[in-house]
C-alpha positions, 0 to 999 in steps of 0.5 A, a space after each residue: 898497044 904493043 904492051 897490051 898484045 904482050 900482056 894478053 900473049 902471056 895470060 890468055 885469061 885476060 885475052 878471054 876478058 877482052 873478048 868477051 867484053 867487046 861481044 857483050 857491048 856490041 851484042 848488047 847494043 845491037 839487040 837493045 836497039 833492033 828488038 827492045 826499042 825497034 818499034 818505039 825509036 823516034 826515026 828509023 835506024 838502017 842496019 848500017 846506022 846500028 852497026 856504025 853505033 856498035 863500032 862507035 861504042 866497041 871502039 870508045 870502050 876499048 880506048 878507055 878501058 885501055 887508058 883505065 887499064 881494065 884488062 890488065 887487072 888480075 881478077 883473082 884479087 879484084 874488088 869494088 875498086 876495080 869494078 868501078 874501072 869497068 863502070 867508068 869505062 861503060 859510061 864513057 862509052 855511053 857518053 860518046 854513043 850519046 854524043 854521036 846520036 845527038 849529032 847525027 840524028 838530032 836527038 841523043 836516045 838516052 833512055 835506050 842508051 842507059 838501058 844497053 849501058 845497065 845490060 852491059 855492065 850486069 853482064 860483064 859483072 856476071 862474067 867477073 863474078 863467075 871467074 872470081 869464085 870459080 863457080 864453074 868448078 863447083 860442077 866438078 868432083 872435090 876431095 874431102 876437106 883435109 887439116 885439123 877441124 878448127 873453130 873460129 871465135 868471133 865473126 867480125 871482121 877478122 873472123 871472116 878475114 882468117 875464114 877466107 885465108 884458111 878456105 882459099 890458102 891453107 885447106 891442107 892445114 886447118 879446116 874451118 868447120 864453124 864459127 861462134 860469136 856472142 851475138 845471137 842474132 848472127 845464129 844460123 848464118 853463114 860467113 864465107 860458107 862456114 856456119 856461125 854454131 852459136 855463142 860463146 856459152 856453147 864453146 865446150 859443147 860445139 868443140 865436143 860434138 864437131 870433134 874440134 882440134 884447134 880454136 882460133 880466138 879472133 876477136 882482138 878488140 875484146 877486153 883483156 879480162 874477157 880474153 883471158 877467161 875465154 882463153 882458159 876455157 879453150 885450154 880445159 877442153 884440151 884442144 889447141 888454141 891460137 889468138 890474134 893479137 890485140 887490137 892495139 898491136 894491129 893497129 901500130 903495125 907490129 904484128 899482122 892479122 895473119 900472125 895466128 900461132 903458138 909460141 914456138 920453141 925455135 923462136 925462144 932460142 935466139 939462134 937457129 937450132 944446131 942441125 947435127 949430121 946423124 947421117 953415120 949413126 944407121 950402122 950402129 943403131 940399125 939392127 941393134 938392141 938399144 935400151 933408153 932409161 927414162 924413156 917417158 921423160 922429156 929428153 928420154 922420150 925424144 931420144 926413142 923418137 929420133 933412134 927408132 928413125 934408124 931401124 933398131 931391131 929392138 927398143 927397151 923403154 925403161 922408166 919408173 912412170 907407168 903412164 910415161 912409158 904407156 904414152 911413149 910406147 903408144 906413140 912410136 907404135 902408131 909409126 908402124 915400124 918394124 922395131 919391136 918395143 919393150 915397155 919395162 916398168 923399173 928403177 935404176 936403184 933396184 940392181 936386181 930389176 936391171 940385172 933382169 932386163 940385161 939379162 933377158 933383153 941383152 941391150 947393145 947400146 944404152 942411153 942413160 937419161 934417167 935422173 932426178 934434174 929439179 933443182 930445188 927439190 933436190 936441194 931439199 931432198 939431197 939423199 934422193 938426188 944421191 940414191 938416183 943420180 949417183 947409185 942409179 947411174 952406178 948400177 947402170 954402169 955396173 950391170 952394162 959393163 957386166 952384160 958387155 954392152 957395146 956403147 953407154 952414154 949418159 946424159 948430163 947437164 951444164 949444172 955439173 960444171 962448178 956446181 952449187 947445188 945438190 943436183 949438179 953435184 950429183 950429176 958431177 960424182 955421176 959423170 966421174 963414175 962413168 969415166 972411172 968404168 971407161 978405163 977398165 971396161 971393154 964397153 964404150 962409155 961417155 957422157 953428153 953434157 948440155 944446158 937447158 932444153 927448152 920446152 922440157 917439163 923441168 923448163 921455164 917454157 911451160 911455166 911461163 905459159 901457164 903463168 901467161 895464161 893466167 894473166 901473170 905475172 910471170 916470175 923470174 928469180 933475178 933480172 941478170 939471170 942467164 942460161 944456155 938454151 937448146 931444144 929437146 931435138 938439139 940435146 937428143 941428136 947430140 946424145 946420138 951423135 956422141 954414141 958414134 964419136 965416142 972412143 970411151 970416157 969422153 964428156 961431150 959438150 954442144 956449142 949453144 952460142 950465147 947464154 940468153 937472159 931469162 928475163 929476155 925470154 920471159 918478155 919474148 914469151 909474153 910478146 909471142 903470145 899477143 900480149 904486152 909487158 904491161 898486160 902481163 907484168 913480170 915479177 923478180 922474186 929472188 934466187 932460189 937455193 943452189 941457183 946461181 946467175 950464170 952456168 958454164 959448160 966446162 969449168 976454166 981449167 977444162 977448155 981445150 980449144 983444140 977439142 973441137 971434133 965435130 962441127 958444133 961438138 966439143 970435148 972436155 978435159 975434166 979435173 983429175 981423179 984416181 977413183 970414186 970409191 973414196 967418194 962414195 965412203 965419204 957420201 955414206 958416211 954423211 948419208 943420214 944428215 942432210 945439211 953435211 951431206 949437201 956440203 960433202 956433195 959440194 966439196 967433192 964436186 968442186 974440189 981441184 985436187 979431190 984425191 988429197 983432199 979426201 985423204 985429209 978428210 979421212 986422216 982428220 975423221 971426216 972433218 972438213 970446212 964447208 965449200 964456202 967458196 961455192 956459196 960466193 958463186 951463187 951471188 956473183 956467178 963466177 
């Protein structure tokens, strides 16, 4: 009894239910005998008799109810089972009342007891219905539904569970506006207040008419081929799509019915994303004029998103692709901030254009993210990689120094370490250009080197997503291939942090944890997308030209254990060189000979003593042994 008192003391709703139930069983019994059956009772019952029967009914109901704990139930989550408990308590109290009447009057009054029992049950059930569904709240004003407009595919058990959960617990995230199902007999019906708008044949029309932003596919028992077909149709509409796991996965308990989400980049990282302390950036960026090259790319656009938070006075969005520059300008303008944006279409290979931009806007901080980064494409087009990555960087460095930019940060890559491909070689030479200029310029120059960026347009993640959506196979070049990975926000924050930490000429490197196997990344993406390896197979295709099995952030002779100047950030000590002028002379000599140019780039980027090697090459009339040791590393990964 003490426990019951404590329950009621803490929970006034259950105390109210208790009082209401006692009132119902008492009043219904009294009214039934005194009004409905007063003229047909086989004996004359006095008021005392009626009150005694009410007392017996009331206390027996309280006793059985206490044993069954019906007044300790949280009725917000009650179901048929809880109502069974109430039914047992009522029937038990009626049997006790029947036994008393049989003993006291020699007859049980069974019909009258049954009638009052049914009336009491229905009235108690009605009170629980009102509480369970918040019926009284319907008369209060409600705010307009919030969240993105959502369409559910499938009106079965999974679909109705999703609708109920989203309506009750996720109203600020997703707003369910309709359901579609292949059963035409369900059309125009409602599930938890949500209309069934049609069949899957009407998918595209309903998405357009209802302004759907999110589609949730909730038929885990559907055949795999049909599932893929519907997901492709959803993808073509351009809306965001989510899918429940397959029925077999739900049955094994490996995933939950509530697992409705896209593959998150953080899920693939294999570690917690690095959270850099960028609090000291405001004093450098706030009120400054900032220029970002490659502003429409994955890294460049994220740089812009991060930088604008620090309230620069002006931001120049410099890029070659007009559509990408238009999109990032539109996105940033939509933030409603005071920073003045200047979308500029231009090419880092065009010195005159760069001169005009710097003269017009006078940037104080430059983030140079423009580059050709696609390894196989640059392997087939070495001259274009040279023109953009090497000469484009040289143009940027020269113009930035000429117009006295305060800080200049170049975005580089781990592929510049012991490079085995044209892209990595050109980025290493670009690093050398920045380092050389840092020796003689008042501008603070720095390089930021990081690994593969998850989710960028050139990464494997979009490719794997596309292959999974098509039903596979997911292609991996080698089962042993590993890469360092980071997220786009991590990469952009590192670049911004470097612009503050730099004193001139450094190559900053992020501690990115352990490298990740590409095949493990593919498996994780398949599983997080709701499939198994049997459903979406993985195919090993072989290493492509210029690829190596393992990437490095710093070469062995560049490691400096004492160079950790900031949590998760290191400064590398790269191989010494005197000048990049001889390197550019060598490149110009082989400019029109693609294979020889490729060998020259690899030779320069991997030389341990480039000054001595270049002297030997020039003395021999531009003859040198191609960097065969580089090609060996493609196989052994060292």
